[in-house]
N, C-alpha and C positions, 0 to 999 in steps of 0.2 A: 715358523717352527714345524718340525715334523709331525706328520699324523701317526697317532699310536695305533697299531692294529690290536683290535679286540678279539678275544677268544672265549669261548664258553666251553668248559669241560663238564660233561654230564656223566657222572660216574658214582655208583651206588657205595663203593668203598671209600668212605671219608678220608683216610690215610693217603690213599693214592691221588685223591683229588688234590689235597694239599701239597703233595709232593710235585705234581704237575703243575699246580699254580706257582709254587715258588721258583721252580726251574725255568719255567716259560716267561715268568716276569724278569728272571735274570737275563733272558735273552732279549729283554726289551718290550714284550708285549704286555698288554693289559689283560688280566685274566680273571674271569668270574667263574663260579662253580655252582652246580647243582647236584643234589644227591639223588635225584630221580627224574624221570622224563616229565612226570606230572608237574613237579616243582619248575623245571626248565620252561614248560609250556605256558606257565603263568607269566613268564618274563618277556620282555620286548626283545625278540630274537633278531629284529631287522638291525640293531646297532652292532651285531658281530660280524667280522670278516671270515670267521672260520668256527665250526663246531666240531667237537670232539665227543663222539657218543659211545659209551660202553655198550655192547650188544645186549647182555644178559643183565636186565633190571627187573624190577616187580612188575606191575600190572602192565605198563607200556614198555615194550623192549626199544632198544636202540633202532631196530630195523623198523618197527612200527612208528616211532617218532620220526625217523627219516622219511618214511613215506608220507606222513602227514605234513612235514615241511615242503617236500618236493610239490605237493599240490596246492601250495600257498604261493600264489604268483609274485608276492614281494620277497619271499625267501627262497624260491626255487633254485636261485643261482649261488646260494651260500655254499661254500665247500664244507664237505663233511669229511671227517676221518673217524673210522671206527676203531674202537679198542676192543680187542676180543681176545677171550682164552679159547673160543672155537676156531679151529683152523682147518675144516675140511674143504674140499673142493666145492661141495654144495653151498657152504656158507659163504666162501669166497664169491662164488657167481651171484648169490643173493645180493651181497653187498654191492657188487658194481651194478647189478640190475636196479637197485634202489638209487643209483646216483652217487655212489661213494666215489670220493676222489682218491682215497687212500684206506689203507687199514693197517693196524699195527697189532701184532700178535703179542699176548701177554706171556711170560715176563718179557720186558722190553728194557733197554738202556735209554736213560734220559738224552744221551747224545744222538740216539736213533730217532727219539721223537722229535727232538729239536730240528734235525736234518729234514725230516719229512715235513713238518709243519713249514718250514722255510721253503721247501720245494713245491708244495701244494700251493702257497699263497703266491709264489712266483708264478706257477703254471696259471691260476685262477684269476689273478688280479693283473697279469701281464706287468708285474714289476720289472721295471728297467731302471737305468740310472736316472732317476728324476731328481730334482732339487731336494725332496724329501729324504731320498736315500743317500744324498751325498753329505748330509750333516750326521756325524756320528757324537753322541754324548755320553758323558759319565759324571754325575753330579755337576759340578760348575765347569768342567772341561768340555768344549766344543771343537770337533774337527771338522773342517771344510774339505773333503776330499777332492772336490773340483778345483778349488782355489789354492789347495795345498797350504793351508793355515790352521794353526791350532791356537786356541785361547783359553786362558783360565781366568774366570771372574772378569771377562771382557778384555783382559790384557793378552795381547799376542805374545806367545812363547815361539822364539826361533829354535828350529830344530833341523838337524840335518837330514838328508833324504833316507838315509838308514833308520834313523830314530822315529821319522815320520811313519815309514813302513811298518815298523816293530809296533808302535803305538796303534796304528791302524788295524793290524792283525789282532792286537789284544782287544781292542774296542768291538771288533766284529764277532770276536769269540768270547764274550763275557763269561766268567766261571770256569773256563778251560785253562788248564796248566800246560805250558809247553816246556820242553827241554831247549837248551841252547840250540842243538842240532836241528830240532823241528823249526825253531824260528829262522834259523839260518837257511835252512832248505826252502821255506815258504817266501823269502823276501828277496 
């Protein structure tokens, strides 16, 4: 069974937390949220493969929280993406000096967030085609991309090459809508 990537979103805007949680879960991640750095710091941060931190929060800013995390030897290598409404050159330099792996300026599109999360995880975890990534799932459907095999409720479903490629595209891009032309252009 594939290991699920866990992400913690630390954002003081509750609505934005819920939007990010919902959409990242649609991409197949397990997502927890905290509405302040103080709340997040009470959690076991070692279980997360990625932290998304809002820069401007209450007592402890995202910058301060990142600095605290990077000093902890168990957490120092955990990738961080900053969410920020501040986009000056000094802010950008501060983010990278604190060890940020990426930053996303507000307002942002969910597709941009999903793409950047995927890119950071690929870079930081060295995700390659491993057995975990070769199995795509949706409810009771399982697709083994290495063996080119699809099962539903454990029963193998015969597919043509094109049907397999279309299904793979859809499973890899859950929640996205494609036109017929886009599908044909990608497979």
